[in-house]
Steps between C-alpha positions, in 0.01 A plus 500: 500500500776743595681429174184575307459834676858594428465406134174696470654803665804482275278473192289796615804719555647411162171566329463833677849606396422397143179705502692803636757461222224483239343822628841668516528441126186711450652808668662645184195400292260696718734794528540519120122474456434797728776708337352436158147590613623819668560629147132475412318833499208563730264777602565416866834413656508232766829455684569207732770483765572158645676167487448164329128503580454810284705325233254210517751227582298182556218605265441322172585826318623848613167671431334273756689663783296735717649791302370357175159428649472854638607652169232302319241610755590868457474466121150354535395737777609820325469407135851638450826347390753441778876502474663293771850576622587218737808612693501193720805277529492139610665459839468868586502607863384843611859623495552371146177666388636829635826444312373362170135592456453847647753672268295374203171579672601862559517555123139395446162668550266205560123513516494181706758359738510176698770404747540150647848460643652353814433126490864430424604699806350240736780248439763735651271713708627837618213728615709817502631455146153396384338814640773726358447350156119517520525867600714574195266313265181652637644853495553465122141398426212716375191526724298262285751213532371174647738318733442140607592355834686167497310183415425228752789253534281263709801365693507643856872582517468711183166653592654664808738691273226571247280652771775745594575580134133571434476723808789701356337516155165620640660757730726652236222490241275692739768767541502545121122460468540201269240228463604155627361200311414206731710233331567320828134469595405386150767230480445391861131450425591228254636298792791263544360275227580774249860374508366210291256701286644852460877439497731397215699178512795672667272545805579873515367699203126525426357307208225635269236453768724657762557808283125538453477505879771771514309701237180471705674685782558796267181494293248675729740789564624534145141486371397783732813695404446484124129577547594814691784620276403378156159533339380148424268230620698287744443129488436299813817329631554149373523217748723200485353153478 
């Protein structure tokens, strides 16, 4: 029996490492896809700051990330074309977003902005550095930017760190009068079983269903925002299966 458990564990670990390697091969593919689509003209400019989740790693295609879903929603809701400049970088921490994404962001005048950054900071958690980075990012944002708190990690030892990170995000966002999107509550609502249903085979990134859940966190707020700022009939938010 013990030998069987060891063999099963070894197989699982090897399979998991293989799945991680497969997804790693999609990093340049997704990045190139977003760079190419950033060249497309649009009446509205949507800019995303983030990490591999904004890139859509784990989805069946880049446009099925939450950024792609939100862009499609805005197109339908406003009846306007949307140019998407996805500044996100896979593996980005808050500090790396400050270094690599903000200089590019400062050159743009976006109509819509979403920010979902910080999940990669949990691995080497430093609250002081995290808050310093969040303050720099939020200070660079326009008032209409939507900032997400961190998603639910489900595992207790990570959730303790996530709770502190989200307290920092909400507090600093309030100082800048920015709207916080309830990504944590939305992903937590799916429950622990969502690891099997909403997560890619590397057991970290969302899959298509997981990204629809992420988009659901943004949709009510982004719908209200475009209804207020752009003349159009806003569609009701979509719901994941």
